[in-house]
C-alpha positions, 0 to 999 in steps of 0.5 A, a space after each residue: 099201394 103195399 099190397 099191388 103186385 101190378 101198377 099202370 100208370 098213364 099209359 098211352 098207346 097210338 097207332 096209326 090214325 088211332 089213340 087204342 089207349 089214351 092215359 089208362 091207369 090199372 092196378 091188381 092187388 096180389 091175390 085178387 081176381 082183377 076183372 076187365 070190361 069195356 065194349 069191343 076195340 075199349 082197349 081191354 087187349 091192348 092194354 093186356 099186350 101191353 102188359 105182357 110186353 107184346 106191344 113195346 112202343 108206349 107212354 106211361 109207367 108199368 110197377 111190377 112188384 114195386 120195381 119200374 119195368 119195360 118188357 121188350 117181348 113175351 119172355 121177358 114177362 113170362 121170366 118176371 111172372 106174367 103170364 097171357 092166355 089169349 082167347 085164340 089158343 096158342 097150342 100145337 095141335 100136333 103136339 102131346 100135351 106135355 110138349 105143349 106145357 115144355 115148349 120154349 122150356 124144355 128141361 135138359 140133361 147133356 143135352 138131350 131132353 130129359 122126359 121123364 122129369 118133363 112127363 112127371 112134371 106136367 102130370 102134377 100139374 094136371 093133377 093140380 088143375 084137376 084135368 085127368 088127361 094122360 100127358 102122352 095125349 095129342 092135344 089136338 083131341 081135347 076138347 076147348 075146355 080141356 085145352 084151355 086148362 093146358 095153357 093153363 098148366 103151362 102158364 104154371 109151368 112158368 111160375 107165373 104170378 099174374 094170369 092174364 085170362 082174355 075170354 077165356 069162358 067165350 067158347 066154353 059150354 056152362 060146365 066148362 065155363 063153371 070148371 073154369 071159374 072154380 079153378 080160378 078161385 082156387 088159384 087166387 087163394 094161392 096167391 095168384 093175381 088174376 086178370 079176368 077179360 069177359 063180356 059174360 058180365 054175370 061170370 064177371 060178378 060171380 068171381 071179380 073181385 074188383 073190376 075197371 071199366 074201359 070205354 074209349 080207350 079210357 079207364 072210366 071206374 075201377 070199384 070193387 065187384 060187389 059195388 055193381 049189378 050188370 045194369 051199372 056195368 053196362 051203362 059204365 061200358 056205354 056211357 048211358 042207362 040202358 032201359 033194355 038190353 035188347 030193343 023188341 023188334 018185329 019181324 014178319 015170320 012167313 011159310 017154312 022154309 025147312 022141315 025134317 021130320 023122323 031125321 036119324 043118323 047112324 055111325 058106322 065106324 062107332 056102331 051107333 045112332 048120333 041122331 034119333 028121330 028128330 022132327 024140326 021145322 024152321 020158318 022163313 024170318 024165324 030163329 030156331 035155337 037147339 039146346 043140349 049137353 054136350 054130346 046131345 046131337 045139336 051140331 051132327 044135327 046141322 052138319 047131317 042136314 047141310 050134307 057135311 056128315 058122314 053117316 046113314 041118314 033116313 027120314 024125310 026133308 022139305 026144303 022151299 016147299 019141294 020134297 027131297 032126300 037130302 043134300 048129297 054134300 055140302 056144295 049142293 046145300 049152299 048152291 041151294 041156299 044153305 050155310 053152316 058156320 062151325 062151331 070152331 071157326 079156327 079150325 073148320 070155318 077159315 083159312 088162316 092163312 089166307 086173307 079176307 077176300 079169299 075166306 068171304 068168297 071161298 063157298 061162291 067162287 063160282 059166281 067170279 070164274 072166267 072162261 072156267 079156269 081163272 078167277 076174276 079177282 077185280 071182281 072177287 075184291 069188289 064183291 068182298 068190300 060191298 059185303 064188308 060194309 
């Protein structure tokens, strides 16, 4: 076991009424990409939170570089060379790239931050990751793929030796995903061990050296990635052989529910067309896919139909058999039964400081108002409970 940089032996983690991890054993060699796969709820993220010190109440042993450790928090694990990047990025959107990279690890001289050193160091890290971004750029102005790389730069700045990536490609388009996988290969070649959590099994097989499967909080097996196919991975994850990944379903396609003709949107601020001459038809009970590269206008088309996009819109819309100019705003669309789910749920789709009931009922509060002013919370919570079930 001399080549193992990390060993987690017989890890058990309990929550009230739930055994999230049950005698899990997991090990990572130096300079390898080790994929951790399993269904939702299998225990992948919980195991990584034990490793990173987010969870301290567990049984079992953790051996790092041949020494037993038990981290009391994130700071301790980072100091030992373990860095975790969650699927929900932890960057401060209003700070710039450099400030995020050094957040909590500022370099000071005579009690003042040494900005020259930090910006120079940040530039070197970004160059190493081939991210062509000015360190003074506000993070909120970057795309999700670029923000992922800023998170990795932040980890490298802490001199990490084990990098945990929890669903890093989930929010990324294909090009950004491939760039991230290439970056992982480069980090592996430099001797950094990477723990890669993903549901994209094609990516797992293309990048991983070793794969561990978890199921119901237990270790199923650990084998070289080359011994797996997508089918055998799925069988290990679910505990049975699947003859078909998606069972065929019969459904009845109805009449045209929505039709847009010669639909165009002109952005007056940037003086350009962002959607041009689109013809689209959606029938009742039908799923219509919109494909295209980043910047092709898919999001803008959806938002313009929903009434949530500023700009000059031309073309015709037919909704449920009736001609109409367009929805004037999103509230009008919602009342008509049209809804829009944002690509970036965290920023645009949810009020993160409020509870589930508040968010679930936010688009239909008029149904729960008494006397025109007050929300009937009992009625609201009752309806949300029905939806959750």
